[in-house]
C-alpha positions as CSV (number, residue, x, y, z in Angstrom):
1,M,-1.4,-9.4,-22.3
2,S,-4.8,-9.4,-23.9
3,R,-8.1,-9.1,-22.1
4,D,-8.8,-12.7,-22.9
5,E,-5.7,-13.8,-21.2
6,I,-6.5,-11.8,-18.1
7,D,-10.0,-13.3,-18.1
8,K,-8.5,-16.8,-18.3
9,L,-6.3,-16.0,-15.3
10,A,-9.2,-14.7,-13.3
11,K,-11.4,-17.7,-14.2
12,N,-8.6,-20.0,-13.0
13,I,-8.5,-18.4,-9.6
14,E,-12.3,-18.4,-9.3
15,Q,-12.6,-22.1,-10.2
16,H,-9.7,-23.2,-8.0
17,A,-11.2,-21.4,-5.0
18,F,-14.7,-22.7,-5.7
19,K,-13.5,-26.3,-5.9
20,R,-11.6,-26.0,-2.6
21,G,-14.2,-23.9,-0.8
22,Y,-11.5,-21.4,-0.1
23,V,-11.3,-17.6,0.1
24,S,-9.8,-16.1,-3.0
25,A,-7.5,-13.0,-3.4
26,F,-5.5,-11.4,-6.1
27,T,-2.6,-9.0,-5.6
28,L,-1.7,-6.2,-8.1
29,T,1.9,-5.2,-7.5
30,A,4.2,-2.5,-8.8
31,F,7.1,-3.6,-10.9
32,P,10.3,-3.3,-8.8
33,E,12.2,-1.6,-11.6
34,E,11.4,0.2,-14.9
35,T,10.3,-2.2,-17.6
36,D,8.7,-2.3,-21.1
37,D,6.1,-4.7,-19.8
38,D,2.6,-3.4,-18.9
39,L,1.4,-6.4,-17.0
40,V,3.0,-9.7,-16.0
41,P,1.0,-12.4,-14.2
42,H,2.4,-15.1,-11.9
43,I,1.3,-18.6,-11.0
44,T,-1.8,-19.3,-8.8
45,R,-0.9,-20.5,-5.2
46,E,-2.9,-21.9,-2.4
47,C,-2.5,-22.4,1.4
48,D,-4.8,-23.3,4.2
49,G,-8.2,-21.8,3.3
50,L,-6.8,-19.4,0.7
51,V,-6.2,-19.3,-3.1
52,Y,-4.4,-16.3,-4.4
53,G,-2.8,-15.0,-7.6
54,N,-0.6,-12.1,-8.5
55,A,0.3,-9.8,-11.3
56,E,2.7,-6.9,-11.7
57,V,1.1,-3.9,-13.4
58,A,2.8,-0.8,-14.8
59,S,-0.1,1.4,-16.0
60,K,-3.5,2.5,-15.0
61,E,-4.9,0.9,-18.2
62,A,-3.5,-2.5,-17.2
63,F,-4.8,-2.1,-13.7
64,T,-8.3,-1.2,-15.0
65,E,-8.4,-4.3,-17.2
66,C,-7.3,-6.5,-14.2
67,V,-10.0,-5.0,-11.9
68,K,-12.7,-5.5,-14.6
69,S,-11.7,-9.2,-15.0
70,L,-11.2,-9.9,-11.3
71,D,-14.3,-8.2,-10.0
72,G,-16.8,-10.8,-8.8
73,R,-14.4,-13.7,-9.5
74,V,-12.2,-13.2,-6.4
75,D,-13.2,-12.2,-3.0
76,Y,-10.5,-9.6,-2.5
77,I,-8.4,-7.5,-4.9
78,V,-5.3,-6.4,-3.0
79,C,-3.3,-3.4,-4.4
80,D,0.3,-2.5,-3.7
81,T,0.7,1.0,-2.2
82,A,3.8,1.5,-4.4
83,L,1.8,1.6,-7.7
84,Q,3.0,4.6,-9.7
85,F,-0.5,5.8,-10.7
86,D,-3.6,7.2,-9.1
87,I,-6.2,4.5,-8.1
88,S,-8.4,6.7,-6.0
89,E,-11.3,6.2,-8.3
90,F,-11.1,2.5,-7.8
91,V,-11.0,2.9,-4.0
92,A,-14.0,5.2,-3.6
93,G,-15.0,6.5,-7.0
94,K,-17.0,5.4,-10.1
95,S,-14.5,2.6,-10.9
96,K,-14.8,0.9,-7.5
97,P,-15.3,-2.9,-7.8
98,K,-19.0,-3.9,-7.6
99,K,-18.5,-7.3,-6.0
100,S,-14.9,-7.8,-4.9
101,I,-13.5,-6.0,-2.0
102,L,-10.5,-3.7,-2.8
103,L,-7.8,-3.5,-0.1
104,P,-4.3,-2.0,0.1
105,Y,-1.0,-3.6,1.1
106,S,2.8,-3.0,0.9
107,D,4.7,-5.5,-1.3
108,L,8.0,-4.2,0.1
109,S,6.8,-5.0,3.6
110,V,6.0,-8.6,2.5
111,W,9.6,-9.0,1.3
112,I,11.0,-7.6,4.5
113,E,8.9,-9.9,6.6
114,S,10.0,-12.8,4.4
115,V,13.7,-12.2,5.3
116,R,12.9,-12.0,9.0
117,Y,10.7,-15.1,9.0
118,M,13.3,-17.1,7.1
119,L,16.2,-16.1,9.4
120,L,14.2,-16.8,12.6
121,A,13.1,-20.2,11.3
122,R,16.5,-21.3,10.1
123,I,18.9,-19.8,12.7
124,P,17.8,-20.5,16.3
125,D,20.7,-18.5,17.7
126,L,20.2,-15.5,15.4
127,L,20.6,-13.2,18.5
128,H,24.3,-14.1,18.5
129,K,25.0,-13.7,14.8
130,N,26.6,-10.8,13.0
131,I,24.9,-9.5,9.8
132,V,26.2,-7.3,7.0
133,L,23.4,-5.6,5.0
134,V,24.6,-4.7,1.5
135,G,22.5,-2.3,-0.6
136,L,22.2,1.0,-2.3
137,E,22.1,4.4,-0.6
138,H,20.7,6.4,-3.5
139,V,17.4,4.7,-4.0
140,E,13.8,5.6,-3.1
141,D,12.5,2.2,-2.0
142,M,14.2,2.3,1.5
143,F,14.6,-1.5,1.4
144,L,17.9,-1.6,3.2
145,A,16.8,1.0,5.8
146,R,13.5,-0.7,6.6
147,L,15.2,-4.2,6.7
148,S,17.8,-2.9,9.2
149,I,15.1,-1.6,11.4
150,D,13.1,-4.8,11.1
151,L,16.1,-7.0,12.1
152,A,17.3,-4.8,14.9
153,G,17.0,-6.5,18.3
154,I,16.8,-10.1,16.9
155,C,20.5,-10.5,15.8
156,G,23.8,-9.8,17.5
157,R,25.0,-6.9,15.3
158,I,24.0,-5.2,12.0
159,A,26.6,-3.5,9.8
160,I,25.5,-1.6,6.7
161,H,27.5,-1.3,3.5
162,F,26.3,1.1,0.8
163,H,27.6,-0.4,-2.4
164,D,27.1,2.8,-4.4
165,S,28.9,5.1,-2.1
166,A,32.5,6.1,-2.0
167,V,34.4,5.4,1.2
168,T,37.6,6.6,2.8
169,P,40.4,4.2,3.5
170,E,39.5,4.2,7.1
171,E,35.9,3.4,6.4
172,Q,36.9,0.6,4.0
173,A,39.1,-0.9,6.7
174,R,36.1,-0.9,9.0
175,L,33.9,-2.6,6.4
176,N,36.6,-5.2,5.8
177,E,36.5,-6.0,9.5
178,E,32.7,-6.3,9.4
179,Y,33.0,-8.9,6.5
180,K,35.7,-10.7,8.4
181,N,33.4,-11.2,11.4
182,A,30.2,-11.7,9.4
183,D,28.0,-14.8,9.9
184,I,25.3,-13.6,7.5
185,I,25.5,-11.3,4.4
186,I,22.2,-10.0,3.0
187,G,21.8,-8.4,-0.4
188,A,19.2,-5.7,0.4
189,A,18.7,-4.2,-3.0
190,I,16.1,-4.8,-5.8
191,Y,17.6,-6.5,-8.9
192,S,21.0,-4.9,-8.2
193,Q,24.3,-6.9,-7.9
194,V,25.7,-5.5,-4.7
195,I,27.5,-8.6,-3.2
196,T,30.9,-8.9,-4.9
197,I,33.8,-11.3,-4.8
198,E,36.0,-8.5,-3.3
199,Q,33.7,-8.4,-0.2
200,L,33.5,-12.2,0.2
201,A,37.3,-12.5,0.1
202,Y,37.5,-10.9,3.6
203,C,35.1,-13.4,5.1
204,E,36.8,-15.7,7.6
205,K,33.7,-17.6,8.7
206,S,31.5,-20.0,6.7
207,V,28.8,-17.3,6.0
208,L,25.2,-17.6,4.9
209,I,24.5,-15.4,1.9
210,V,20.9,-14.2,1.5
211,D,19.7,-12.8,-1.8
212,A,16.9,-10.7,-0.4
213,G,16.3,-8.5,-3.5
214,I,16.6,-11.1,-6.4
215,G,19.9,-11.0,-8.3
216,T,22.0,-9.2,-5.6
217,I,25.1,-11.4,-6.0
218,T,27.5,-11.2,-8.9
219,P,28.2,-14.4,-10.8
220,E,31.9,-14.2,-9.7
221,A,30.9,-13.9,-6.1
222,A,28.4,-16.8,-6.4
223,R,31.2,-19.0,-7.8
224,H,33.6,-17.9,-5.1
225,A,30.9,-18.6,-2.4
226,G,30.4,-22.1,-3.9
227,D,34.1,-22.8,-3.9
228,R,34.2,-22.0,-0.2
229,D,31.1,-23.9,0.6
230,F,29.2,-20.8,1.7
231,E,25.4,-21.3,1.7
232,L,23.4,-19.2,-0.7
233,L,19.7,-18.7,-0.2
234,R,17.1,-16.7,-2.2
235,V,14.2,-15.2,-0.3
236,D,10.8,-16.9,-1.1
237,N,7.9,-14.6,-0.1
238,R,5.1,-17.2,-0.3
239,A,4.7,-17.6,3.5
240,A,4.8,-13.9,4.2
241,M,2.4,-13.2,1.3
242,A,-0.1,-15.7,2.6
243,G,0.3,-14.4,6.1
244,M,-0.2,-10.8,4.9
245,L,-3.4,-11.8,3.1
246,F,-4.8,-13.7,6.1
247,S,-4.0,-10.7,8.3
248,L,-5.5,-8.1,5.9
249,I,-8.7,-10.1,5.3
250,Q,-9.2,-10.7,9.0
251,S,-8.5,-7.1,9.8
252,H,-11.1,-6.1,7.2
253,D,-13.6,-8.5,8.8
254,L,-12.8,-7.0,12.2
255,V,-13.4,-3.4,11.3
256,T,-16.5,-4.0,9.1
257,R,-18.3,-6.8,11.0
258,V,-16.8,-7.2,14.5
259,M,-16.0,-3.6,15.4
260,G,-18.8,-1.1,16.2
261,K,-21.2,0.3,18.7
262,G,-25.0,0.2,19.2
263,E,-27.8,-0.7,21.5
264,I,-29.5,-3.9,22.6
265,D,-32.8,-3.5,24.4
266,G,-31.9,0.1,25.0
267,I,-28.5,-0.8,26.6
268,P,-25.3,0.6,25.0
269,V,-22.9,-2.0,23.6
270,V,-19.5,-2.0,21.9
271,A,-17.3,-4.5,20.2
272,G,-14.0,-5.1,18.4
273,G,-11.9,-2.4,20.0
274,V,-14.4,0.5,20.1
275,I,-13.8,2.2,23.5
276,G,-17.1,2.5,25.4
277,S,-18.0,4.8,28.2
278,P,-17.8,3.3,31.7
279,G,-20.3,0.6,32.2
280,T,-21.0,-0.1,28.4
281,I,-21.3,-3.8,27.8
282,V,-18.6,-5.2,25.5
283,L,-19.6,-7.9,23.0
284,D,-17.5,-10.4,20.9
285,S,-19.0,-8.9,17.7
286,I,-21.4,-6.0,16.9
287,D,-22.6,-7.7,13.7
288,N,-23.4,-11.1,15.0
289,P,-22.9,-11.2,18.8
290,S,-22.8,-14.4,20.7
291,M,-21.1,-13.5,24.0
292,A,-21.2,-10.5,26.4
293,I,-17.5,-10.3,27.5
294,G,-17.8,-7.7,30.3
295,F,-18.0,-3.9,30.9
296,A,-16.0,-1.1,29.4
297,D,-14.0,1.0,31.9
298,G,-13.8,4.1,29.5
299,T,-10.1,3.7,28.8
300,G,-10.0,0.6,26.6
301,R,-9.9,-2.0,29.3
302,I,-12.6,-4.5,30.3
303,R,-14.1,-5.2,33.7
304,Y,-15.5,-8.7,33.7
305,Q,-17.9,-8.6,36.7
306,P,-20.9,-6.3,37.3
307,V,-20.5,-3.9,40.3
308,D,-24.1,-3.7,41.3
309,E,-27.6,-5.1,40.7
310,I,-28.3,-2.6,37.9
311,E,-25.3,-3.7,35.9
312,Y,-26.1,-7.4,36.7
313,E,-29.7,-6.9,35.3
314,K,-28.5,-5.1,32.2
315,L,-25.9,-7.8,31.5
316,N,-28.6,-10.5,31.7
317,R,-30.9,-8.6,29.4
318,V,-28.2,-8.3,26.8
319,K,-27.3,-12.0,27.2
320,K,-31.0,-13.0,26.8
321,A,-31.3,-10.9,23.6
322,I,-28.3,-12.5,21.9
323,G,-29.1,-16.0,23.0
324,E,-26.3,-16.5,25.5
325,Q,-26.9,-18.6,28.6
326,I,-27.7,-16.5,31.7
327,D,-25.8,-17.1,34.9
328,E,-28.1,-18.0,37.8
């Protein structure tokens, strides 16, 4: 992709967000597998109050070009922690964006959350369902392991099948029994065909098959599933991606504007999770306070009423300074 094409993509995000009056973000994601491509962009999306785009990048050169084009055109440049090159100079060094805010995120975590959100929204009785996770044991992305942890406690049973590992006849018999009782089969591998017709042949229920890693079911297994009226779903990460961006942006706002400590009229104040010493007044925001919430107890909790006249007088002085109505 040329610099002109990257500029065109950045301009599209900028104009789209400006017309809507929305916050804008752009995610730079690692390719999930080896590829000859250096940079692949994806379509611009929007949800309530947010316009965002995405591109997969494979080299520091492509990443640099993206940052140069996006800086000042989007509010936030959000970088995948799985990028296979050093971006420390962009985080705190000479290449740090001058206008846009650079933030980290995990694209793998977004995919895992997408699976959980979809299952919870679609299957009200998920706690009583049996799930078989099919993936690869000899991989570095830990997709299957992390997904199994994420789903633990919200479904009836989780069985794990490593498609790339040899099993004994006894272990195979156990796996066959898991498929026999399965309500949901999830392909938990990235771009790897791990759900096969041999596995589905053991299913006795009308199972839901979830392609969580894009392309995890073989063509023969897909036809077999269709013939048996099994439902096949591919995970869509739009909701989880938007949720991640909202959470990340709000967290950044919290730690940079809301969180902190200081003094008002000589009286110590804290906000946003900073633990104050006993008697310190807790505000709703350190950057732009509008309310005195109460008093710190020194352990992270809040006491809402003054214990004596001295605290009462300090509270009223702080309220007066921030423009809050004083209790008579």
